[in-house]
ChimeraX commands (.cxc) that place a marker at each C-alpha (Angstrom):
marker #1 position -64.31,11.87,97.83 radius 0.5
marker #1 position -63.34,9.87,94.72 radius 0.5
marker #1 position -66.97,9.28,93.75 radius 0.5
marker #1 position -67.71,13.00,94.26 radius 0.5
marker #1 position -64.94,13.89,91.81 radius 0.5
marker #1 position -66.29,11.47,89.24 radius 0.5
marker #1 position -69.83,12.80,89.64 radius 0.5
marker #1 position -68.53,16.35,89.15 radius 0.5
marker #1 position -66.68,15.35,85.99 radius 0.5
marker #1 position -69.73,13.44,84.79 radius 0.5
marker #1 position -71.93,16.50,85.27 radius 0.5
marker #1 position -69.42,18.62,83.34 radius 0.5
marker #1 position -69.16,15.98,80.59 radius 0.5
marker #1 position -72.93,15.82,80.19 radius 0.5
marker #1 position -73.38,19.59,80.29 radius 0.5
marker #1 position -70.62,21.33,78.34 radius 0.5
marker #1 position -67.85,18.76,78.04 radius 0.5
marker #1 position -69.37,16.52,75.37 radius 0.5
marker #1 position -67.02,18.01,72.78 radius 0.5
marker #1 position -64.09,16.63,74.80 radius 0.5
marker #1 position -65.35,13.05,74.86 radius 0.5
marker #1 position -63.96,12.23,71.42 radius 0.5
marker #1 position -60.57,13.72,72.30 radius 0.5
marker #1 position -60.41,11.90,75.64 radius 0.5
marker #1 position -61.45,8.65,73.97 radius 0.5
marker #1 position -58.50,9.02,71.59 radius 0.5
marker #1 position -56.13,9.66,74.50 radius 0.5
marker #1 position -57.53,6.58,76.22 radius 0.5
marker #1 position -56.98,4.57,73.01 radius 0.5
marker #1 position -53.30,5.53,73.02 radius 0.5
marker #1 position -53.06,3.96,76.47 radius 0.5
marker #1 position -54.66,0.64,75.49 radius 0.5
marker #1 position -52.46,-2.45,75.80 radius 0.5
marker #1 position -52.34,-3.45,72.14 radius 0.5
marker #1 position -51.77,0.15,71.04 radius 0.5
marker #1 position -48.81,0.52,73.38 radius 0.5
marker #1 position -47.39,-2.83,72.27 radius 0.5
marker #1 position -47.62,-1.81,68.61 radius 0.5
marker #1 position -45.91,1.54,69.26 radius 0.5
marker #1 position -43.06,-0.05,71.19 radius 0.5
marker #1 position -42.70,-2.83,68.61 radius 0.5
marker #1 position -42.16,-0.22,65.88 radius 0.5
marker #1 position -39.54,1.51,68.02 radius 0.5
marker #1 position -37.82,-1.84,68.59 radius 0.5
marker #1 position -37.81,-2.88,64.92 radius 0.5
marker #1 position -37.34,0.42,63.12 radius 0.5
marker #1 position -36.03,3.19,65.35 radius 0.5
marker #1 position -33.80,1.99,68.17 radius 0.5
marker #1 position -33.37,-1.57,69.38 radius 0.5
marker #1 position -31.87,-0.22,72.62 radius 0.5
marker #1 position -34.89,1.92,73.47 radius 0.5
marker #1 position -37.26,-0.76,72.21 radius 0.5
marker #1 position -35.80,-3.29,74.63 radius 0.5
marker #1 position -36.03,-0.72,77.43 radius 0.5
marker #1 position -39.71,0.01,76.77 radius 0.5
marker #1 position -40.68,-3.62,76.18 radius 0.5
marker #1 position -38.91,-4.83,79.30 radius 0.5
marker #1 position -40.36,-2.08,81.48 radius 0.5
marker #1 position -43.86,-2.26,80.06 radius 0.5
marker #1 position -44.15,-6.04,80.37 radius 0.5
marker #1 position -42.81,-5.87,83.92 radius 0.5
marker #1 position -45.24,-3.07,84.73 radius 0.5
marker #1 position -48.13,-5.15,83.45 radius 0.5
marker #1 position -47.22,-7.95,85.90 radius 0.5
marker #1 position -47.05,-5.48,88.81 radius 0.5
marker #1 position -50.34,-3.90,87.75 radius 0.5
marker #1 position -51.97,-7.32,87.46 radius 0.5
marker #1 position -50.70,-8.38,90.88 radius 0.5
marker #1 position -52.10,-5.21,92.49 radius 0.5
marker #1 position -55.44,-5.59,90.69 radius 0.5
marker #1 position -56.13,-9.09,92.00 radius 0.5
marker #1 position -54.80,-8.15,95.44 radius 0.5
marker #1 position -56.99,-5.06,95.94 radius 0.5
marker #1 position -60.03,-6.43,94.06 radius 0.5
marker #1 position -61.48,-2.91,93.81 radius 0.5
marker #1 position -64.78,-2.70,91.96 radius 0.5
marker #1 position -65.28,-0.30,89.08 radius 0.5
marker #1 position -66.88,3.07,89.95 radius 0.5
marker #1 position -70.29,2.28,88.41 radius 0.5
marker #1 position -70.50,-0.91,90.47 radius 0.5
marker #1 position -69.66,0.97,93.65 radius 0.5
marker #1 position -72.17,3.75,92.93 radius 0.5
marker #1 position -75.06,3.45,90.46 radius 0.5
marker #1 position -74.99,7.22,89.90 radius 0.5
marker #1 position -71.78,6.82,87.90 radius 0.5
marker #1 position -72.63,6.39,84.21 radius 0.5
marker #1 position -69.37,5.99,82.28 radius 0.5
marker #1 position -68.85,6.63,78.59 radius 0.5
marker #1 position -70.02,3.46,76.79 radius 0.5
marker #1 position -66.96,3.23,74.52 radius 0.5
marker #1 position -64.57,3.55,77.45 radius 0.5
marker #1 position -66.60,1.06,79.46 radius 0.5
marker #1 position -66.00,-1.57,76.78 radius 0.5
marker #1 position -62.23,-1.32,77.35 radius 0.5
marker #1 position -62.53,-1.27,81.15 radius 0.5
marker #1 position -61.57,-4.89,81.83 radius 0.5
marker #1 position -60.42,-6.31,85.12 radius 0.5
marker #1 position -60.62,-4.77,88.55 radius 0.5
marker #1 position -60.39,-1.00,88.91 radius 0.5
marker #1 position -57.26,-0.46,91.03 radius 0.5
marker #1 position -54.78,0.45,89.68 radius 0.5
marker #1 position -55.58,1.74,86.20 radius 0.5
marker #1 position -53.98,-0.35,83.46 radius 0.5
marker #1 position -54.18,2.48,80.91 radius 0.5
marker #1 position -52.36,4.77,83.35 radius 0.5
marker #1 position -49.68,2.14,83.93 radius 0.5
marker #1 position -49.28,1.83,80.16 radius 0.5
marker #1 position -49.00,5.59,79.80 radius 0.5
marker #1 position -46.53,5.77,82.66 radius 0.5
marker #1 position -44.43,3.03,81.06 radius 0.5
marker #1 position -44.32,4.32,77.48 radius 0.5
marker #1 position -44.53,8.10,77.84 radius 0.5
marker #1 position -43.33,8.29,81.43 radius 0.5
marker #1 position -40.49,5.98,80.47 radius 0.5
marker #1 position -39.51,8.47,77.77 radius 0.5
marker #1 position -39.96,11.42,80.12 radius 0.5
marker #1 position -37.35,10.12,82.60 radius 0.5
marker #1 position -34.69,9.60,79.91 radius 0.5
marker #1 position -32.42,12.64,80.25 radius 0.5
marker #1 position -30.87,12.09,76.83 radius 0.5
marker #1 position -34.14,13.17,75.21 radius 0.5
marker #1 position -34.67,16.87,74.62 radius 0.5
marker #1 position -36.52,18.92,77.22 radius 0.5
marker #1 position -39.30,19.68,74.74 radius 0.5
marker #1 position -39.83,16.01,73.92 radius 0.5
marker #1 position -39.86,15.07,77.59 radius 0.5
marker #1 position -42.50,17.72,78.28 radius 0.5
marker #1 position -44.62,16.33,75.42 radius 0.5
marker #1 position -44.26,12.83,76.88 radius 0.5
marker #1 position -45.36,14.12,80.30 radius 0.5
marker #1 position -48.43,15.84,78.85 radius 0.5
marker #1 position -49.52,12.72,76.97 radius 0.5
marker #1 position -48.99,10.57,80.08 radius 0.5
marker #1 position -51.17,12.90,82.17 radius 0.5
marker #1 position -53.86,13.10,79.49 radius 0.5
marker #1 position -54.08,9.31,79.20 radius 0.5
marker #1 position -54.54,9.02,82.96 radius 0.5
marker #1 position -57.03,11.91,83.16 radius 0.5
marker #1 position -59.06,10.49,80.28 radius 0.5
marker #1 position -59.92,7.46,82.41 radius 0.5
marker #1 position -61.57,9.50,85.18 radius 0.5
marker #1 position -63.10,11.96,82.71 radius 0.5
marker #1 position -64.79,9.03,80.95 radius 0.5
marker #1 position -65.93,7.62,84.31 radius 0.5
marker #1 position -64.17,4.24,84.31 radius 0.5
marker #1 position -61.60,4.86,87.06 radius 0.5
marker #1 position -61.18,6.80,90.28 radius 0.5
marker #1 position -58.42,9.36,90.96 radius 0.5
marker #1 position -56.48,6.92,93.14 radius 0.5
marker #1 position -56.66,4.31,90.35 radius 0.5
marker #1 position -54.95,6.58,87.84 radius 0.5
marker #1 position -52.47,8.03,90.34 radius 0.5
marker #1 position -51.18,4.66,91.49 radius 0.5
marker #1 position -51.33,3.26,87.96 radius 0.5
marker #1 position -49.13,6.06,86.65 radius 0.5
marker #1 position -46.71,5.75,89.56 radius 0.5
marker #1 position -46.41,1.99,88.95 radius 0.5
marker #1 position -45.50,2.63,85.33 radius 0.5
marker #1 position -42.93,5.29,86.24 radius 0.5
marker #1 position -41.35,3.28,89.06 radius 0.5
marker #1 position -40.99,0.13,86.98 radius 0.5
marker #1 position -39.44,2.11,84.11 radius 0.5
marker #1 position -36.94,3.73,86.49 radius 0.5
marker #1 position -36.01,0.32,87.88 radius 0.5
marker #1 position -35.76,-1.04,84.33 radius 0.5
marker #1 position -33.36,1.74,83.40 radius 0.5
marker #1 position -31.17,0.84,86.38 radius 0.5
marker #1 position -31.38,-2.88,85.57 radius 0.5
marker #1 position -30.31,-2.35,81.96 radius 0.5
marker #1 position -27.37,-0.20,83.12 radius 0.5
marker #1 position -26.36,-3.02,85.49 radius 0.5
marker #1 position -26.68,-5.60,82.72 radius 0.5
marker #1 position -24.42,-3.51,80.48 radius 0.5
marker #1 position -21.72,-3.98,83.12 radius 0.5
marker #1 position -22.60,-7.64,83.75 radius 0.5
marker #1 position -23.73,-9.04,80.36 radius 0.5
marker #1 position -23.33,-12.62,81.55 radius 0.5
marker #1 position -26.16,-12.14,84.05 radius 0.5
marker #1 position -28.86,-11.96,81.36 radius 0.5
marker #1 position -29.90,-15.59,81.91 radius 0.5
marker #1 position -30.23,-14.99,85.66 radius 0.5
marker #1 position -32.35,-11.86,85.11 radius 0.5
marker #1 position -34.60,-13.63,82.60 radius 0.5
marker #1 position -35.01,-16.60,84.92 radius 0.5
marker #1 position -35.95,-14.44,87.90 radius 0.5
marker #1 position -38.41,-12.36,85.85 radius 0.5
marker #1 position -40.13,-15.44,84.42 radius 0.5
marker #1 position -40.28,-17.06,87.88 radius 0.5
marker #1 position -41.93,-13.92,89.31 radius 0.5
marker #1 position -44.45,-13.85,86.45 radius 0.5
marker #1 position -45.33,-17.52,86.98 radius 0.5
marker #1 position -45.72,-16.91,90.72 radius 0.5
marker #1 position -48.12,-14.02,90.04 radius 0.5
marker #1 position -50.17,-16.26,87.71 radius 0.5
marker #1 position -50.41,-18.98,90.38 radius 0.5
marker #1 position -51.33,-16.39,92.99 radius 0.5
marker #1 position -54.11,-15.01,90.75 radius 0.5
marker #1 position -55.41,-18.54,90.07 radius 0.5
marker #1 position -55.59,-19.77,93.66 radius 0.5
marker #1 position -56.48,-16.70,95.73 radius 0.5
marker #1 position -60.09,-16.17,96.84 radius 0.5
marker #1 position -62.07,-13.30,95.32 radius 0.5
marker #1 position -64.93,-11.24,96.76 radius 0.5
marker #1 position -68.37,-12.71,96.15 radius 0.5
marker #1 position -71.04,-10.00,96.28 radius 0.5
marker #1 position -74.55,-10.03,94.85 radius 0.5
marker #1 position -77.00,-7.33,93.85 radius 0.5
marker #1 position -80.61,-7.13,95.00 radius 0.5
marker #1 position -81.66,-9.50,92.20 radius 0.5
marker #1 position -79.25,-12.12,93.47 radius 0.5
marker #1 position -76.84,-11.70,90.55 radius 0.5
marker #1 position -73.10,-11.88,91.05 radius 0.5
marker #1 position -71.68,-8.36,90.82 radius 0.5
marker #1 position -68.19,-9.29,89.70 radius 0.5
marker #1 position -66.68,-12.61,88.60 radius 0.5
marker #1 position -63.20,-12.66,90.12 radius 0.5
marker #1 position -61.93,-15.28,87.69 radius 0.5
marker #1 position -62.77,-13.03,84.74 radius 0.5
marker #1 position -61.28,-10.01,86.48 radius 0.5
marker #1 position -57.94,-11.83,86.71 radius 0.5
marker #1 position -57.70,-12.02,82.93 radius 0.5
marker #1 position -55.65,-8.81,82.71 radius 0.5
marker #1 position -53.18,-10.31,85.18 radius 0.5
marker #1 position -52.73,-13.38,82.98 radius 0.5
marker #1 position -52.15,-11.13,79.97 radius 0.5
marker #1 position -49.31,-9.39,81.79 radius 0.5
marker #1 position -47.81,-12.74,82.77 radius 0.5
marker #1 position -47.88,-13.96,79.15 radius 0.5
marker #1 position -46.30,-10.76,77.84 radius 0.5
marker #1 position -43.61,-10.79,80.50 radius 0.5
marker #1 position -42.60,-14.42,79.88 radius 0.5
marker #1 position -42.73,-13.83,76.13 radius 0.5
marker #1 position -40.47,-10.80,76.40 radius 0.5
marker #1 position -37.76,-12.31,78.56 radius 0.5
marker #1 position -37.69,-15.58,76.59 radius 0.5
marker #1 position -37.50,-13.70,73.30 radius 0.5
marker #1 position -35.03,-11.13,74.62 radius 0.5
marker #1 position -32.61,-13.80,75.79 radius 0.5
marker #1 position -32.83,-15.80,72.56 radius 0.5
marker #1 position -32.54,-12.72,70.36 radius 0.5
marker #1 position -29.42,-11.59,72.21 radius 0.5
marker #1 position -27.78,-14.98,71.90 radius 0.5
marker #1 position -28.76,-16.08,68.38 radius 0.5
marker #1 position -30.08,-13.15,66.29 radius 0.5
marker #1 position -28.65,-9.81,67.43 radius 0.5
marker #1 position -30.35,-7.76,64.72 radius 0.5
marker #1 position -29.64,-4.04,64.34 radius 0.5
marker #1 position -31.69,-0.89,63.77 radius 0.5
marker #1 position -28.69,0.87,62.26 radius 0.5
marker #1 position -30.08,0.48,58.73 radius 0.5
marker #1 position -31.10,2.76,55.80 radius 0.5
marker #1 position -34.42,4.61,55.90 radius 0.5
marker #1 position -36.05,2.44,53.21 radius 0.5
marker #1 position -35.20,-0.65,55.24 radius 0.5
marker #1 position -36.81,0.93,58.30 radius 0.5
marker #1 position -39.96,1.72,56.31 radius 0.5
marker #1 position -40.11,-1.85,54.99 radius 0.5
marker #1 position -39.77,-3.17,58.53 radius 0.5
marker #1 position -42.49,-0.80,59.74 radius 0.5
marker #1 position -45.03,-1.87,57.13 radius 0.5
marker #1 position -44.36,-5.62,57.17 radius 0.5
marker #1 position -43.89,-5.76,60.93 radius 0.5
marker #1 position -47.07,-3.84,61.71 radius 0.5
marker #1 position -49.18,-5.86,59.28 radius 0.5
marker #1 position -47.85,-9.15,60.64 radius 0.5
marker #1 position -48.40,-8.01,64.24 radius 0.5
marker #1 position -51.98,-7.10,63.43 radius 0.5
marker #1 position -52.47,-10.52,61.85 radius 0.5
marker #1 position -51.18,-12.20,65.01 radius 0.5
marker #1 position -53.20,-9.93,67.31 radius 0.5
marker #1 position -56.47,-9.97,65.36 radius 0.5
marker #1 position -56.46,-13.56,64.06 radius 0.5
marker #1 position -54.12,-15.88,65.94 radius 0.5
marker #1 position -54.63,-14.49,69.47 radius 0.5
marker #1 position -58.47,-14.61,69.32 radius 0.5
marker #1 position -58.28,-18.12,67.81 radius 0.5
marker #1 position -56.13,-19.39,70.69 radius 0.5
marker #1 position -58.44,-17.78,73.23 radius 0.5
marker #1 position -61.45,-19.37,71.55 radius 0.5
marker #1 position -59.83,-22.81,71.60 radius 0.5
marker #1 position -58.57,-22.31,75.18 radius 0.5
marker #1 position -61.07,-20.01,76.97 radius 0.5
marker #1 position -59.20,-20.08,80.25 radius 0.5
marker #1 position -56.18,-18.59,82.00 radius 0.5
marker #1 position -53.82,-20.87,80.08 radius 0.5
marker #1 position -55.17,-19.65,76.75 radius 0.5
marker #1 position -54.71,-16.03,77.75 radius 0.5
marker #1 position -51.13,-16.60,78.92 radius 0.5
marker #1 position -50.19,-18.60,75.82 radius 0.5
marker #1 position -51.75,-16.13,73.37 radius 0.5
marker #1 position -50.02,-13.13,74.97 radius 0.5
marker #1 position -46.75,-15.06,75.18 radius 0.5
marker #1 position -46.95,-15.72,71.43 radius 0.5
marker #1 position -47.82,-12.09,70.73 radius 0.5
marker #1 position -44.79,-10.76,72.63 radius 0.5
marker #1 position -42.42,-13.52,71.48 radius 0.5
marker #1 position -43.43,-12.70,67.92 radius 0.5
marker #1 position -42.44,-9.06,68.47 radius 0.5
marker #1 position -39.16,-9.70,70.28 radius 0.5
marker #1 position -37.81,-12.79,68.51 radius 0.5
marker #1 position -39.78,-13.97,65.45 radius 0.5
marker #1 position -39.82,-10.63,63.60 radius 0.5
marker #1 position -36.10,-9.94,64.28 radius 0.5
marker #1 position -35.33,-13.50,63.10 radius 0.5
marker #1 position -37.20,-12.86,59.84 radius 0.5
marker #1 position -35.64,-9.42,59.47 radius 0.5
marker #1 position -32.11,-10.75,59.88 radius 0.5
marker #1 position -32.49,-13.63,57.45 radius 0.5
marker #1 position -34.59,-11.81,54.85 radius 0.5
marker #1 position -32.32,-8.78,54.74 radius 0.5
marker #1 position -29.24,-11.00,54.58 radius 0.5
marker #1 position -30.62,-12.97,51.64 radius 0.5
marker #1 position -31.68,-9.76,49.91 radius 0.5
marker #1 position -28.22,-8.27,50.31 radius 0.5
marker #1 position -26.66,-11.38,48.75 radius 0.5
marker #1 position -28.92,-11.25,45.72 radius 0.5
marker link #1:1,2 radius 0.2
marker link #1:2,3 radius 0.2
marker link #1:3,4 radius 0.2
marker link #1:4,5 radius 0.2
marker link #1:5,6 radius 0.2
marker link #1:6,7 radius 0.2
marker link #1:7,8 radius 0.2
marker link #1:8,9 radius 0.2
marker link #1:9,10 radius 0.2
marker link #1:10,11 radius 0.2
marker link #1:11,12 radius 0.2
marker link #1:12,13 radius 0.2
marker link #1:13,14 radius 0.2
marker link #1:14,15 radius 0.2
marker link #1:15,16 radius 0.2
marker link #1:16,17 radius 0.2
marker link #1:17,18 radius 0.2
marker link #1:18,19 radius 0.2
marker link #1:19,20 radius 0.2
marker link #1:20,21 radius 0.2
marker link #1:21,22 radius 0.2
marker link #1:22,23 radius 0.2
marker link #1:23,24 radius 0.2
marker link #1:24,25 radius 0.2
marker link #1:25,26 radius 0.2
marker link #1:26,27 radius 0.2
marker link #1:27,28 radius 0.2
marker link #1:28,29 radius 0.2
marker link #1:29,30 radius 0.2
marker link #1:30,31 radius 0.2
marker link #1:31,32 radius 0.2
marker link #1:32,33 radius 0.2
marker link #1:33,34 radius 0.2
marker link #1:34,35 radius 0.2
marker link #1:35,36 radius 0.2
marker link #1:36,37 radius 0.2
marker link #1:37,38 radius 0.2
marker link #1:38,39 radius 0.2
marker link #1:39,40 radius 0.2
marker link #1:40,41 radius 0.2
marker link #1:41,42 radius 0.2
marker link #1:42,43 radius 0.2
marker link #1:43,44 radius 0.2
marker link #1:44,45 radius 0.2
marker link #1:45,46 radius 0.2
marker link #1:46,47 radius 0.2
marker link #1:47,48 radius 0.2
marker link #1:48,49 radius 0.2
marker link #1:49,50 radius 0.2
marker link #1:50,51 radius 0.2
marker link #1:51,52 radius 0.2
marker link #1:52,53 radius 0.2
marker link #1:53,54 radius 0.2
marker link #1:54,55 radius 0.2
marker link #1:55,56 radius 0.2
marker link #1:56,57 radius 0.2
marker link #1:57,58 radius 0.2
marker link #1:58,59 radius 0.2
marker link #1:59,60 radius 0.2
marker link #1:60,61 radius 0.2
marker link #1:61,62 radius 0.2
marker link #1:62,63 radius 0.2
marker link #1:63,64 radius 0.2
marker link #1:64,65 radius 0.2
marker link #1:65,66 radius 0.2
marker link #1:66,67 radius 0.2
marker link #1:67,68 radius 0.2
marker link #1:68,69 radius 0.2
marker link #1:69,70 radius 0.2
marker link #1:70,71 radius 0.2
marker link #1:71,72 radius 0.2
marker link #1:72,73 radius 0.2
marker link #1:73,74 radius 0.2
marker link #1:74,75 radius 0.2
marker link #1:75,76 radius 0.2
marker link #1:76,77 radius 0.2
marker link #1:77,78 radius 0.2
marker link #1:78,79 radius 0.2
marker link #1:79,80 radius 0.2
marker link #1:80,81 radius 0.2
marker link #1:81,82 radius 0.2
marker link #1:82,83 radius 0.2
marker link #1:83,84 radius 0.2
marker link #1:84,85 radius 0.2
marker link #1:85,86 radius 0.2
marker link #1:86,87 radius 0.2
marker link #1:87,88 radius 0.2
marker link #1:88,89 radius 0.2
marker link #1:89,90 radius 0.2
marker link #1:90,91 radius 0.2
marker link #1:91,92 radius 0.2
marker link #1:92,93 radius 0.2
marker link #1:93,94 radius 0.2
marker link #1:94,95 radius 0.2
marker link #1:95,96 radius 0.2
marker link #1:96,97 radius 0.2
marker link #1:97,98 radius 0.2
marker link #1:98,99 radius 0.2
marker link #1:99,100 radius 0.2
marker link #1:100,101 radius 0.2
marker link #1:101,102 radius 0.2
marker link #1:102,103 radius 0.2
marker link #1:103,104 radius 0.2
marker link #1:104,105 radius 0.2
marker link #1:105,106 radius 0.2
marker link #1:106,107 radius 0.2
marker link #1:107,108 radius 0.2
marker link #1:108,109 radius 0.2
marker link #1:109,110 radius 0.2
marker link #1:110,111 radius 0.2
marker link #1:111,112 radius 0.2
marker link #1:112,113 radius 0.2
marker link #1:113,114 radius 0.2
marker link #1:114,115 radius 0.2
marker link #1:115,116 radius 0.2
marker link #1:116,117 radius 0.2
marker link #1:117,118 radius 0.2
marker link #1:118,119 radius 0.2
marker link #1:119,120 radius 0.2
marker link #1:120,121 radius 0.2
marker link #1:121,122 radius 0.2
marker link #1:122,123 radius 0.2
marker link #1:123,124 radius 0.2
marker link #1:124,125 radius 0.2
marker link #1:125,126 radius 0.2
marker link #1:126,127 radius 0.2
marker link #1:127,128 radius 0.2
marker link #1:128,129 radius 0.2
marker link #1:129,130 radius 0.2
marker link #1:130,131 radius 0.2
marker link #1:131,132 radius 0.2
marker link #1:132,133 radius 0.2
marker link #1:133,134 radius 0.2
marker link #1:134,135 radius 0.2
marker link #1:135,136 radius 0.2
marker link #1:136,137 radius 0.2
marker link #1:137,138 radius 0.2
marker link #1:138,139 radius 0.2
marker link #1:139,140 radius 0.2
marker link #1:140,141 radius 0.2
marker link #1:141,142 radius 0.2
marker link #1:142,143 radius 0.2
marker link #1:143,144 radius 0.2
marker link #1:144,145 radius 0.2
marker link #1:145,146 radius 0.2
marker link #1:146,147 radius 0.2
marker link #1:147,148 radius 0.2
marker link #1:148,149 radius 0.2
marker link #1:149,150 radius 0.2
marker link #1:150,151 radius 0.2
marker link #1:151,152 radius 0.2
marker link #1:152,153 radius 0.2
marker link #1:153,154 radius 0.2
marker link #1:154,155 radius 0.2
marker link #1:155,156 radius 0.2
marker link #1:156,157 radius 0.2
marker link #1:157,158 radius 0.2
marker link #1:158,159 radius 0.2
marker link #1:159,160 radius 0.2
marker link #1:160,161 radius 0.2
marker link #1:161,162 radius 0.2
marker link #1:162,163 radius 0.2
marker link #1:163,164 radius 0.2
marker link #1:164,165 radius 0.2
marker link #1:165,166 radius 0.2
marker link #1:166,167 radius 0.2
marker link #1:167,168 radius 0.2
marker link #1:168,169 radius 0.2
marker link #1:169,170 radius 0.2
marker link #1:170,171 radius 0.2
marker link #1:171,172 radius 0.2
marker link #1:172,173 radius 0.2
marker link #1:173,174 radius 0.2
marker link #1:174,175 radius 0.2
marker link #1:175,176 radius 0.2
marker link #1:176,177 radius 0.2
marker link #1:177,178 radius 0.2
marker link #1:178,179 radius 0.2
marker link #1:179,180 radius 0.2
marker link #1:180,181 radius 0.2
marker link #1:181,182 radius 0.2
marker link #1:182,183 radius 0.2
marker link #1:183,184 radius 0.2
marker link #1:184,185 radius 0.2
marker link #1:185,186 radius 0.2
marker link #1:186,187 radius 0.2
marker link #1:187,188 radius 0.2
marker link #1:188,189 radius 0.2
marker link #1:189,190 radius 0.2
marker link #1:190,191 radius 0.2
marker link #1:191,192 radius 0.2
marker link #1:192,193 radius 0.2
marker link #1:193,194 radius 0.2
marker link #1:194,195 radius 0.2
marker link #1:195,196 radius 0.2
marker link #1:196,197 radius 0.2
marker link #1:197,198 radius 0.2
marker link #1:198,199 radius 0.2
marker link #1:199,200 radius 0.2
marker link #1:200,201 radius 0.2
marker link #1:201,202 radius 0.2
marker link #1:202,203 radius 0.2
marker link #1:203,204 radius 0.2
marker link #1:204,205 radius 0.2
marker link #1:205,206 radius 0.2
marker link #1:206,207 radius 0.2
marker link #1:207,208 radius 0.2
marker link #1:208,209 radius 0.2
marker link #1:209,210 radius 0.2
marker link #1:210,211 radius 0.2
marker link #1:211,212 radius 0.2
marker link #1:212,213 radius 0.2
marker link #1:213,214 radius 0.2
marker link #1:214,215 radius 0.2
marker link #1:215,216 radius 0.2
marker link #1:216,217 radius 0.2
marker link #1:217,218 radius 0.2
marker link #1:218,219 radius 0.2
marker link #1:219,220 radius 0.2
marker link #1:220,221 radius 0.2
marker link #1:221,222 radius 0.2
marker link #1:222,223 radius 0.2
marker link #1:223,224 radius 0.2
marker link #1:224,225 radius 0.2
marker link #1:225,226 radius 0.2
marker link #1:226,227 radius 0.2
marker link #1:227,228 radius 0.2
marker link #1:228,229 radius 0.2
marker link #1:229,230 radius 0.2
marker link #1:230,231 radius 0.2
marker link #1:231,232 radius 0.2
marker link #1:232,233 radius 0.2
marker link #1:233,234 radius 0.2
marker link #1:234,235 radius 0.2
marker link #1:235,236 radius 0.2
marker link #1:236,237 radius 0.2
marker link #1:237,238 radius 0.2
marker link #1:238,239 radius 0.2
marker link #1:239,240 radius 0.2
marker link #1:240,241 radius 0.2
marker link #1:241,242 radius 0.2
marker link #1:242,243 radius 0.2
marker link #1:243,244 radius 0.2
marker link #1:244,245 radius 0.2
marker link #1:245,246 radius 0.2
marker link #1:246,247 radius 0.2
marker link #1:247,248 radius 0.2
marker link #1:248,249 radius 0.2
marker link #1:249,250 radius 0.2
marker link #1:250,251 radius 0.2
marker link #1:251,252 radius 0.2
marker link #1:252,253 radius 0.2
marker link #1:253,254 radius 0.2
marker link #1:254,255 radius 0.2
marker link #1:255,256 radius 0.2
marker link #1:256,257 radius 0.2
marker link #1:257,258 radius 0.2
marker link #1:258,259 radius 0.2
marker link #1:259,260 radius 0.2
marker link #1:260,261 radius 0.2
marker link #1:261,262 radius 0.2
marker link #1:262,263 radius 0.2
marker link #1:263,264 radius 0.2
marker link #1:264,265 radius 0.2
marker link #1:265,266 radius 0.2
marker link #1:266,267 radius 0.2
marker link #1:267,268 radius 0.2
marker link #1:268,269 radius 0.2
marker link #1:269,270 radius 0.2
marker link #1:270,271 radius 0.2
marker link #1:271,272 radius 0.2
marker link #1:272,273 radius 0.2
marker link #1:273,274 radius 0.2
marker link #1:274,275 radius 0.2
marker link #1:275,276 radius 0.2
marker link #1:276,277 radius 0.2
marker link #1:277,278 radius 0.2
marker link #1:278,279 radius 0.2
marker link #1:279,280 radius 0.2
marker link #1:280,281 radius 0.2
marker link #1:281,282 radius 0.2
marker link #1:282,283 radius 0.2
marker link #1:283,284 radius 0.2
marker link #1:284,285 radius 0.2
marker link #1:285,286 radius 0.2
marker link #1:286,287 radius 0.2
marker link #1:287,288 radius 0.2
marker link #1:288,289 radius 0.2
marker link #1:289,290 radius 0.2
marker link #1:290,291 radius 0.2
marker link #1:291,292 radius 0.2
marker link #1:292,293 radius 0.2
marker link #1:293,294 radius 0.2
marker link #1:294,295 radius 0.2
marker link #1:295,296 radius 0.2
marker link #1:296,297 radius 0.2
marker link #1:297,298 radius 0.2
marker link #1:298,299 radius 0.2
marker link #1:299,300 radius 0.2
marker link #1:300,301 radius 0.2
marker link #1:301,302 radius 0.2
marker link #1:302,303 radius 0.2
marker link #1:303,304 radius 0.2
marker link #1:304,305 radius 0.2
marker link #1:305,306 radius 0.2
marker link #1:306,307 radius 0.2
marker link #1:307,308 radius 0.2
marker link #1:308,309 radius 0.2
marker link #1:309,310 radius 0.2
marker link #1:310,311 radius 0.2
marker link #1:311,312 radius 0.2
marker link #1:312,313 radius 0.2
marker link #1:313,314 radius 0.2
marker link #1:314,315 radius 0.2
marker link #1:315,316 radius 0.2
view
């Protein structure tokens, strides 16, 4: 059934839907991991620290859940399961890891679904969030890189984790002294998922030419990314709360300065430092460390620089 749906969409895409490929590729781009991280980082630095923490906590947690499910199900991508599936080449390049559940859909469920379930946002804004979330998920089957069940479960994972995150933050507001316990448990779970991904056996299937269809160790890379981001968030979140405590209640020009400098520095970390670490350490450890640094930079290093730079500027 799932392959039949993809073949139908593929036929439509090749016949009269080519004009939609560019649009769907853009929707898919919005759901990419680094895009979502950049959007949430800007919210955290420039718009609302409260909502930024909510999105970062939920998204990083959702990535761990998604990664755990991916290496547990070990579902092959549609074009591996059926040679008739010919996905869009650009989308195929971003289709890393196992197929189930969809990481892009989890990202969309976390960021836009996470906004959709916040009742304090206007009805119109929540509808817009819902539409974007659905379009991100649909783009993945339209482009042929996921099955319907991949995107459905991926979206539900994102939504469920964001709902639980909302409840957790409300509980922490009443029990602020429990932040160390929460961070410790979250980091322990992330480490356990990394160990599980490293030691579990993976399917070993070969094609007619005797070539390995899928390398399980490489497929687990997305899981290690989620682990690194999760540990980086909770370590940075705890330290920022205790020692920095920066604010987003600042003038518009200060917000714009944060946006420009923060985004440029994040791109430098993501495009230079992260690839360098992965090149020097082309293994699971390198992936975890690089993603830890990326998230820790967002949650702690940038707020540290913001607090001290703006304080010194105010004095002068």
